[in-house]
C-alpha positions in Angstrom: -14.9 28.6 -17.5 -11.8 30.6 -17.8 -11.1 31.6 -21.6 -12.8 30.3 -24.5 -10.2 28.6 -26.7 -10.3 25.0 -25.3 -12.8 24.2 -22.7 -15.3 26.1 -20.3 -15.3 23.2 -17.9 -14.3 24.3 -14.3 -11.0 22.6 -13.3 -11.2 21.6 -9.8 -8.1 22.4 -7.5 -6.7 19.9 -5.2 -9.2 18.5 -2.7 -12.1 20.4 -4.3 -14.9 18.5 -5.8 -15.7 19.0 -9.6 -18.3 22.0 -9.7 -20.4 22.1 -12.8 -20.3 25.1 -14.7 -22.9 27.7 -14.3 -24.5 29.0 -17.3 -24.7 32.6 -16.7 -25.5 35.4 -19.1 -24.2 38.4 -16.9 -25.1 41.9 -18.1 -23.2 44.9 -18.2 -20.1 42.9 -18.3 -20.2 41.9 -14.6 -21.4 38.5 -12.8 -24.4 38.5 -10.3 -23.5 39.0 -6.7 -24.6 35.2 -6.1 -21.8 34.0 -8.5 -19.1 35.9 -6.7 -19.2 32.9 -4.0 -19.1 29.9 -6.3 -15.5 29.1 -5.0 -17.0 28.8 -1.4 -17.0 25.2 -0.3 -19.2 23.7 2.5 -16.7 24.7 5.4 -16.5 28.3 3.8 -20.4 28.6 3.6 -20.6 27.5 7.1 -18.2 30.1 8.3 -20.1 32.8 6.3 -23.3 32.0 8.1 -21.6 32.4 11.4 -20.0 35.6 10.2 -23.3 37.1 9.1 -24.9 36.2 12.2 -22.0 37.8 14.1 -22.5 40.9 11.8 -26.0 41.1 12.4 -25.5 41.0 16.4 -22.7 43.6 15.8 -24.9 45.9 14.0 -27.4 45.8 16.7 -25.0 47.0 19.5 -25.1 50.8 18.8 -29.2 50.8 18.4 -29.2 49.1 21.8 -26.7 51.7 23.3 -29.1 54.1 22.2 -31.9 52.6 24.0 -30.0 52.1 27.2 -28.9 55.9 27.0 -32.7 56.9 26.7 -33.5 54.8 29.9 -30.5 56.4 31.6 -31.6 59.9 30.8 -35.1 59.0 32.0 -33.9 57.9 35.3 -31.9 61.1 35.9 -34.7 63.3 34.8 -37.2 61.4 37.1 -34.7 62.0 40.0 -34.1 65.6 39.1 -37.9 66.2 39.3 -38.1 64.6 43.0 -35.1 66.7 43.8 -36.6 69.9 42.8 -39.9 69.1 44.2 -38.1 68.5 47.5 -36.6 71.7 47.3 -39.8 73.6 46.7 -41.8 71.5 49.3 -39.3 70.4 52.0 -42.0 69.3 54.4 -43.4 66.6 52.1 -40.2 64.8 51.6 -39.1 63.4 54.8 -35.5 61.8 54.9 -37.0 58.1 54.8 -38.9 59.1 51.5 -35.6 60.7 50.0 -33.7 57.7 51.0 -36.2 55.4 49.3 -36.3 57.8 46.1 -32.3 57.8 46.1 -32.1 54.0 46.7 -34.5 53.5 43.7 -32.6 55.9 41.6 -29.4 54.1 42.4 -30.9 50.9 41.6 -32.0 52.0 38.4 -28.5 53.6 37.4 -26.7 50.4 38.5 -28.9 48.2 36.4 -28.0 50.5 33.4 -24.5 50.0 34.3 -24.6 46.2 34.2 -26.5 46.3 31.0 -23.7 48.5 29.5 -21.1 46.2 30.8 -22.9 43.0 29.1 -23.4 45.1 26.0 -19.4 45.9 25.9 -18.5 42.3 26.3 -20.9 41.2 23.7 -19.8 43.7 21.3 -16.1 42.9 21.6 -16.9 39.3 21.0 -19.3 39.5 18.0 -17.0 42.3 16.2 -14.0 40.2 16.6 -15.9 37.2 15.1 -17.2 39.2 12.3 -13.9 40.6 11.2 -11.8 37.5 11.7 -14.3 35.0 9.8 -15.1 37.5 6.8 -11.2 38.1 6.5 -10.5 34.4 6.4 -13.5 33.7 3.9 -12.4 36.2 1.6 -8.8 34.9 1.5 -9.9 31.3 1.1 -12.0 32.0 -1.8 -9.3 34.3 -3.4 -6.9 31.6 -2.8 -9.0 28.9 -4.6 -9.8 31.2 -7.6 -6.3 31.8 -8.1 -5.2 28.0 -8.1 -8.1 27.3 -10.6 -7.2 30.2 -12.7 -3.6 29.2 -13.0 -4.5 25.6 -13.8 -7.1 26.5 -16.1 -4.4 28.6 -18.0 -1.9 25.7 -18.3 -4.6 23.8 -20.1 -5.2 26.2 -23.0 -4.0 25.7 -26.2 -1.2 27.8 -27.6 -3.7 29.9 -30.1 -5.3 31.3 -26.7 -2.1 32.9 -25.6 -1.6 34.5 -28.9 -4.6 36.4 -28.3 -3.5 37.8 -25.1 -1.5 41.0 -24.5 2.0 40.4 -22.8 1.3 40.7 -18.9 -2.6 40.9 -19.0 -2.6 37.3 -17.7 -0.6 38.2 -14.9 -2.4 41.2 -14.3 -5.6 39.3 -13.9 -4.1 36.8 -11.4 -3.0 39.6 -9.0 -5.1 43.0 -9.6 -8.3 41.4 -10.5 -8.2 38.7 -7.8 -7.3 41.4 -5.2 -10.6 43.0 -6.3 -12.6 40.0 -6.2 -11.3 39.1 -2.7 -12.3 42.7 -1.5 -15.9 42.0 -2.8 -16.2 38.5 -1.0 -14.5 39.2 2.2 -14.8 41.8 5.1 -16.8 44.2 2.8 -19.7 41.7 3.0 -19.5 41.4 6.9 -19.2 45.4 7.1 -22.5 45.6 4.8 -24.5 43.1 6.7 -23.2 45.2 9.9 -24.5 48.3 8.4 -27.8 47.2 7.2 -28.3 45.4 10.7 -27.8 48.8 12.4 -30.1 50.4 9.9 -32.9 47.7 10.4 -32.5 47.4 14.3 -31.9 51.4 14.8 -35.2 52.1 12.9 -37.1 49.2 14.5 -36.3 50.7 18.0 -37.3 53.9 16.9 -40.6 52.9 15.7 -41.2 50.9 18.8 -40.4 53.9 21.0 -42.5 56.6 19.1 -44.3 55.9 16.0 -45.3 59.3 15.0 -42.0 60.8 15.1 -40.2 58.1 13.3 -42.9 58.2 10.8 -42.3 61.8 9.8 -38.4 61.1 9.6 -39.2 58.2 7.3 -39.9 60.8 4.6 -36.0 61.0 4.0 -35.7 57.4 3.1 -36.7 57.6 -0.6 -34.0 60.3 -1.0 -31.6 57.8 0.6 -32.5 55.2 -1.9 -32.3 57.5 -4.8 -28.8 58.6 -4.0 -27.6 54.9 -3.6 -29.4 53.8 -6.9 -27.7 56.6 -8.8 -24.4 55.9 -7.5 -24.4 52.3 -8.2 -25.5 52.8 -11.9 -22.9 55.3 -12.5 -20.1 53.4 -10.7 -20.8 50.2 -12.8 -20.0 52.3 -16.0 -16.8 54.0 -14.8 -15.4 50.8 -12.8 -15.5 49.0 -16.2 -13.4 51.3 -17.9 -10.9 51.7 -15.0 -10.3 48.1 -14.6 -9.7 47.6 -18.5 -7.1 50.6 -18.5 -5.4 49.3 -15.4 -5.0 45.8 -16.9 -3.6 47.3 -20.2 -1.1 49.4 -18.3 0.2 46.3 -16.4 0.6 44.5 -19.7 2.3 47.5 -21.4 4.7 47.9 -18.4 5.6 44.1 -18.2 6.0 44.0 -22.1 8.6 46.9 -22.0 10.6 45.9 -19.1 10.8 42.1 -20.6 12.3 43.8 -23.8 14.1 46.6 -22.5 17.2 45.9 -24.2 15.4 45.7 -27.6 13.6 49.0 -26.9 16.9 50.8 -25.9 18.7 49.6 -28.9 16.1 51.0 -31.2 15.8 54.0 -29.2 12.2 53.5 -28.5 12.2 54.9 -24.9 10.3 58.1 -25.7 7.6 56.1 -27.7 7.0 53.7 -25.3 6.8 56.2 -22.4 4.1 58.0 -24.4 2.2 55.0 -24.8 2.2 54.2 -20.9 1.4 57.6 -20.1 -1.5 57.6 -22.6 -3.0 54.6 -20.7 -2.1 56.0 -17.4 -4.0 59.2 -18.2 -7.1 57.1 -19.1 -6.7 55.5 -15.6 -6.4 58.8 -14.0 -9.5 60.3 -15.8 -11.8 57.1 -14.8 -10.5 57.3 -11.2 -11.4 61.0 -11.2 -15.0 60.3 -12.4 -15.3 57.4 -10.0 -14.1 59.7 -7.1 -16.5 62.5 -8.2 -19.4 60.0 -8.4 -18.4 58.4 -5.0 -18.3 61.9 -3.5 -21.4 63.4 -4.9 -23.4 60.1 -3.7 -21.6 60.2 -0.5 -22.6 63.9 0.1 -26.2 63.5 -0.9 -26.6 60.8 1.4 -25.1 62.5 4.4 -26.7 65.9 3.5 -30.1 64.2 3.6 -29.0 62.6 6.8 -28.1 66.0 8.7 -31.3 67.6 7.2 -33.5 64.8 8.9 -31.6 65.3 12.1 -32.7 68.9 12.1 -36.2 68.0 11.6 -36.1 65.3 14.5 -34.9 67.9 16.9 -37.4 70.5 15.8 -40.4 68.2 15.9 -39.1 66.2 18.9 -38.9 69.6 21.1 -42.3 70.5 20.0 -43.6 67.0 21.1 -41.8 67.4 24.2 -43.3 70.8 25.0 -46.7 69.2 24.5 -45.9 66.6 27.0 -46.4 63.8 24.3 -42.9 62.5 24.6 -40.1 62.3 27.6 -36.5 63.6 27.1 -35.1 60.0 27.2 -37.2 58.7 24.3 -36.0 61.7 22.3 -32.5 60.8 23.1 -33.3 57.1 21.9 -34.9 58.3 18.8 -32.0 60.6 18.1 -29.5 57.9 18.7 -31.3 54.9 16.7 -31.9 57.3 13.9 -28.7 58.7 13.8 -26.7 55.2 13.9 -29.1 54.0 11.5 -29.0 56.5 9.0 -25.2 56.6 9.4 -25.0 53.1 8.8 -26.9 53.5 5.5 -24.5 56.4 4.5 -21.4 54.1 5.3 -22.8 51.6 3.0 -22.3 53.8 0.1 -18.6 53.3 -0.6 -19.2 49.4 -0.5 -21.3 49.7 -3.7 -18.2 50.6 -5.6 -16.4 47.6 -4.0 -18.8 45.0 -5.0 -19.4 46.4 -8.5 -15.6 46.4 -9.1 -15.5 42.8 -7.7 -18.1 41.6 -10.0 -16.5 43.3 -13.0 -13.3 41.7 -12.0 -14.9 38.3 -11.7 -16.5 38.6 -14.9 -13.0 39.2 -16.6 -11.8 36.2 -14.8 -14.5 33.9 -15.4 -15.1 34.6 -19.0 
């Protein structure tokens, strides 16, 4: 499983059952997303299910907040209409009628207040469960992988180590496993959270007004195109970055372990140039990756803000024609805002998952 000089059989860690090797032929030097979780045991998988449910529930909180805000605005608008009618026709609104209207208004407001309090309590609970469980799952899987990788190294023949650069293996057990942990831990929960916000937000929007949300849906293909382009370019650049970082760690460890020999032969300048050359490769790759992520992020948010302008313009026309109340526009704006924002916030996690897949490929092969 780790290395190809002696055996590709998985070596279980203490207390772990034997896991049959998975014959995978990953393309583009990265493992499939499903293979990232091969070190999750039954307990971790159960926790992942609970964490996923908490992430879904947490993602639904903000769209539900928008729904409550729309109902609140409608209640205030209705009461303002009654007050305006009373000022225009005082004789038609006796004190008893106004007391009844004020009482109904306060009942609506207090009902919304209680719903907000319940939403706050639920949001606090599910957000805590989401982050705590996914952090724990990521740490457990990374620790299992680290132990299995170290044990597998100890079983390799001497010829295996002859083919490895000095420091490369230690770099794998630290930097690559950290990238692996980032791709199987809280980033998974945050991605599920954002997807849930997007689905629930758009679902509430379509339920409140199909016509307006259908018009806004024209921006969705642009979102998908930005995500797809960013993901493909990130895969290519991340492979170079990870490889250069591993080489830099190997060179640094080799240099420091033999610093007396280097100094005695006056090789400091030569070794410095060698390390700087690799560092420049890392900087170049990181710069390209930053440009790709920045361009994708800008494209997503540019489309999002343009669609906000469309929502307000077309919504105001529908409001003027009496086709939609003010509260519904507030709900649609909130749901579309948080749903689209969640879709945009998912963009940086594409790079995290890709780097985790590439790091896992380097460790698993």
